[in-house]
N, C-alpha and C positions, 0 to 999 in steps of 0.2 A: 503349653504342651506342643511340642512337633509333632502334627496330627501323621507325618507318616510313618515316623518311628518310636514317636511315645517319649521320647524325651527332654524335660524341661527347658525351656530358651528364656532366653532375657527379651523385652519389650525393644530394646534397641536391635539385637539379632533378628528377631520378628519383622521390625520395621525397613530392616536392608534388606531380608529375604523377599517381602513381600511388594518393595517397590519394583523388582524386578521387571515384573508386568505392567505396573500402571502408566508409563509412560513419563514423557520429561514433566508434562506437566502435575502430578506428583509431586515430582522432586522442588519445582520453581515456589511452588503453592506454599510449603516449610517456610518461605522469605517473608509471607505476608503483613502486612503493615498493621500495624493493631489500630488503625484507625479503622473506624466503619465505611462501610461506602454510604454515602448521603444518596438519601432516597432507598436506597436496600428495604428490599422487607423479608425479615423473619433473620433465619439464620442462611438463607440461602443467598449467596453475593451474584448468584447469577441470573438468579430471577429473573421472567420479563417483566419489566418497567413503562410506565405511561411515560410519552415525551413530553415536554412543553406545551407542544402543540401537534397540531395534525401534522403528521410527514407528507413527504413528495416522495420520498424513497426511504423502502426498506434495508437497502442495503449498499455498501461500496466495491467494485471492484475498484482497485490501483495498479498500473500497468507503470513501473518504474522503470524509466530508460535510462541507467545509472553512468554516470561521467558528461551529458549535458549536452544532448542530441542541439543542432543549429535550428536557429527561427528562420532566416534569412534565408537558409535552401530548403525550407519545409512548407513552412505555414505562413509565413509574415513577407510577402512581396515586395520587393525596396527598385523600382524602375531606375530610379536615381543612385545606387549599387550600381547598376548597370552601365548607368551612362557614364557614372566615375572612375569608371573602372580604375586602378591605378593612381588615381590620385592620392596625395596624401591626407588626411582623415583632416587634420590642422586647417587645412585651407578652406573644407568645405561644412565644417562643422566649428564653429567657432565656440572657444569657452567651455569645451570639452577635457579634461584631463586623460591623452593620449600619450602615447611612445612620441616623440615630435618625427620619428619614421614611419610608423602607423599608415599603410598604405592600404587604400580601398579594393575587396576582394567580389567581384561579384560572382553570384551566384551558378553554378553549373546544371542548375535544375531548371526547367521551362516552367513558372506558373499558367496555369490555366483555370479559368472556372468550369466550376464543378456543379453540378445538382441543377436544382430549380432554384434555388438559393445562389446559384453563383459565386459559393465560396472559393475563395481564389489558392490552391493548394498546389505543390509543387510534384513533378513527376518522379519525386523520390518515397512516395506511396500513391503508385497506380490505384492499387485494390482499395484501400482507405479510400483513397477519394471517391469512391463511386458510394462512400456514406457520408457525404458531404452536407448533408439536409437535415444530418442525425447532430452533427457535431457542433458543438458550441466552442470557439477559440476565444480564449482569454491571449490578448495580443499586449497587454502590456503589465504581465508578472513583473517584479521585480523583487530580491531576495538580499539578505544582509549573509556575507561569506563570499570571499573570492577564493578559497580554495572548496575542494570537495570534499572535504571533513565537516566542516561548520556549513556549510551550506546542503551538505546528505541531511542533519541533524535539524536544520531550521525545517527542512521540507517535511519531517518524522516526527519532528516533535515538539517542532514552536520555538525554540530555544539552542541556540548551538554551543554554548559554552555547561549549560548546566546539565546536571542527568535528567532529562524530565519525561513524561509520560507519553509514549507513541500516539498517534492521531486513533486508531482502530483502539488501544486500550481506553481511552476518555469515552468512545463507541460502547464499550460493553460494561462500563462505568457507568455509564449513563442512560441506558436501556437496556442491558441483562443480554441474554441470549436467549434464539430462538428454537434453538435445540437445543435440548438437554443431554442430550448422548455427543455432541462435539462440540469444540472449542465455536467460540463464538468467533473470535479473530485467528486466522493463519496465514502465513506468508509462504509462497512456494519461490524454493532454491534464490534464499535472502543472503545478500553482500556481506561477506565477511571483512571488506573493507569499511575506512568512512565511518566509523560509528558500530558497526558489526550489530549484533545483539542490541545496544540500546536504540538501535531503528524501528525494533518492534518490541521493546523492554516497557515494562509499567512503572519502573523506577520508582517514586514514594507511594500508588498506589499500589494497592493488596496482587502482589504476583497472580495469582488466580485471571484478572484480567490482561496478562503479556499475551503475544502472538506466540500460537505453538508453530514452529518451522518445521517445512518438510523440503528435505535434501540440503544443498548451498549451492550458489553458483557456480561450483567446479565441477558440479557432478549432473550426469544427463538424470532427467527428470524419470528416464525410464529404471534408472539405477536407485532414485531416491527413496528414502522410507523414511516411514515417522519413528523415528525412534521409540527402541523397548516398548513396541505398541503388543506386542507376542513376547509370553514366557518361553523359554524352549526347554524347561523341565518340568513344571508343574502347568495341567489342563483348567481349565477356567474353572469347573466345581471345584478342587480346589482351592484354588485362589479364591474365590467367594467367602469358601470358610475361612480362611488365611482371615480377608481385610472382615468379613463379621465378626471377626474378634476381637480383631485391633480398632474395629471404629466402635465397637461396646466400649472398649478401653479409655477410647478419646470419649464419648460420647457421657460416661461417668466422669469421667475429670470436668468434661464441660459444665453438669448438673452444678458439680460441686462448686466449680469457678464462677458461675452464674453471669460471667459476662466474659469472654474471651475470644475475640472479632479473629487472632492468628488460626487459632484451635479449629472454627467455626469454619475457613477457605479451606485448611488443610483438608476436613470431613467431605465435605463438598468435592473438591477437587479431585480426592480419592475415588471416589463413589463416578466422578466423570470418566476420567483416567483409564478405568476399568469397562465404562460403559464400551469408550471407545473402538474397546478390541474386538467389539463385533459391529460395529456401526463404520470406522475409518477404512477397512479394506473395501468394502460394498463399492464408498465413492470414488475410491482410485482405480479400481478396476473397470476396465474401459471397453470388454468384451461385449458388451450389448450394444453399443455401440456400433449404429450403422456405416456402412463405408463410404454416404456420400456426407457425413457427418464428420467423418477421421479428413474426407477431402476436403471439406470446408474451412478447417484448419491449416490445411497445410501438413497434416500426419503423413507420416511415410512420406515425405517429399524435401529430402535434401537437406536443408539450409533451415527450413521454415520448422522440420520436425522437432525439436524438441519446446521452443514456444509454444506452436499448437498444443503440444499435449499440455503445457501451462496454463492454458489458456481455456480450454477445454477442461481441463481439471476444475480451477477458477468456476467455471458454470455451472457443477454435479457438486460444487460446493455450497454455492447458490443457491441452488435447487432445494439443498437439505437445511437452509436456513440460518446459513455462517452468514456474520451480520458483516466483517469485515476483510474481505481476501486481499492480498498482495500481491500480483504478478511482479517479478524481477527478472529483467534482463541484464545481465551481467556485465561489469564496467568495462563498456566496448564504447563507447559515445564521445571519447576525449580527444577529439583530434586534433592536435598540436601538427600534427603532418600528416601525409596519406589522407586527406580529408574527404578525396571522391573514393576512392577504393573503400574505404572504413566506414565511412556513409551508406555508400552502396550495397555493400554485404550485412552492415546494421538492419537498416532498410528488408532487405530480401529474407532475414528471421522471421523478424515479429510481422510486416505490411499483411500477409495473408492472413496469420492466424489472429489478430485486432479483429482485421474488417469479417470473419468470419465468427466473430466472438460478436461482434456489433449484430449480423446478419441470424445468428441462432437464439440472442436473446429477443430479436427483434419478433423472431417468429414462433416464440414459444410465449410470448404475451410478457415477457421477463423485463422489457427493455421501458417499458413504463415506472417501473417501481428499482431500476438497478440503476445505479449511478455511476459512472464507466468514467474514471478520470488514467489521464496522460502525462507525462512530462518528466521532467529530469530535475535537477537540481537547482540548474541553471542553464543561459542559452552559451552563445558563443558571439565574436567579435563580427562584426562587418570588413574587420580588417586584415590582411593576411600576417602569417607568422610561418615560421619554415618556410620562406620562400614565397611558392605561391599555392600552396596547398593545404595549408594551416589556420584551424583558427583555437584565439584563446578563452579562457569563460569571462562570461559577461553574467555579470549578475546583475546590470541596472536595469535588463530587459529582453524580455523573453517570453512565448511561448507556450501555454499549455490550454489542453482542451477535454471537455468533460461533454457527455452523452447521456441521454435517456435522464431518467430520476426527479423530472423537475425543469429541468432548465432547457432554453429554447436551443430547437434547432437547426441550423445553417444560417448561425449566427456567428458574429465576431465583436466583440467587445473588447473598447481600449485600442491604443495604438502606440508604439513606439516612433522616434522621430524617423527624417526619409530616411536617413541609412541602417537602423535599424539597433543603432548603439545604446539606446536607453529610452525606456518608457517614460510617457511627455501626457498621452490624454488618455483620461479615465484612470490612474494609477492603479495596481492592484497587488497590495504587500502578501507576502506570506500567511502572515495573521490573516489578511481578510479572506483570501480564500478558506482556512481553518473554518473560521467562522460561517462561511459560507455552506461548506461539508456539514458541519454539525445543524444548521440550521432547517437544508434539505432532507436532515434524514427526523426533525423536531425537537431540535434541542437551541435554547439560548443561549450562548456561549459564554454569557457572560454570568450565566444561573450556573452553570454548569462549571462548580469549584470541588474544591478538595481541599481540609486542610490537613496543615503538614507544617509543620516546627513552627509551629505558633502565629501563620497567616493562611488567606486561602489563595490556591493557586489554579488556575484555567489554562489550556491548551493557547490561549492567546494572550497571555499574560496580561498586559493593563493595554491592549489597543486591540485594531481589528471590526471588522464593517462587513457585513453581508452584499454581497453584491448582487442587489435589486436588480440589477438591472438585466441580467441572464437568468432569472427566475423564469415561469413560463407562464402563461395566464390564466 
């Protein structure tokens, strides 16, 4: 019965009308897998679950630099690259498969020792450099995938060909959600290229574990909204009546079916999406933030404004128990040419906001149990491209860094060769990084599995080792 006009309607029509105000999460959950999440309790797939062992961090904020920032211009100093500028790579680094005409290109930014730790960081990130003693650099990252599509998927899902669940989805599947009024996994201004929704998708995991997007990379955060968060036609009281009727039908079906994990997920996600209508707008409203906080993040300061808003929103979601928050810097770091101009522009957009985020988390006492991860899908070559002002993709060796959440601060792990072309010392594959992220949140990557299509799957596939050397004592 339509409660507004008293005309009987079909269940299909009721579902269509009710869905309008429940958010995108309600739609996607209907596609949930019929397999039950291992370790879930009762009928709630988002219930808080115990980790495998005591965690060092409660949440992750991932700062994704889409396109591949140059490690030899930012966090991996190479004095020999400066000395041998202009020489053929093949003449100084034997055995490497590089273009015969590839010439070394020195960095245009000066590296300096920063903080008490003396960690070397270039002038490309002057504000972030002040947080050197909180950073844990992994200078020996390597991955598979020479192009962006493969490498981006590998970073987010651990696979560059098959459709697999993203890191955030695995975390929510393993640990549940701390705030039952918000999603456990949020991605802010997610990329539309190189995998798009696959980068925050749940694949064969129940759809309730996928990330909830806010905006997209082409929309300034001030204009970005969570889709369908408000019903323009009905007040919440009427929506609640509609939802109660729909849920009673669903629960009656569930009682008769005895076991229907897909329907269980639908019921829970409808309730979550309804509650989000009240909770989410409070998180995205900055009106109670002080001028000092806005300034700390570089908000209302030109280039850094948009990314600053993303970082502040990430902190606000982290405060409210969201377990995995991804902050995306649009596809801007792919400098095959105009390296100096564009890397300086990109750094100016993110440097102050990231520095502000770390300082803010630290002042609030949150950095201890928040793991911040920074990086792109790969690095750049130490050789020149497009004359003398560009670098090509380099999945063979690059830098990512972590801060807080149980890792050593003011520390650099591993190394690339003398010119930054290939990881050579204490190499860290993407599977190793994923295993370490799960470990820091109290999950054994070998035990966090999901049975699908007759076999057990995990984020790290059949490999991956925790990088013990970067863990704080």
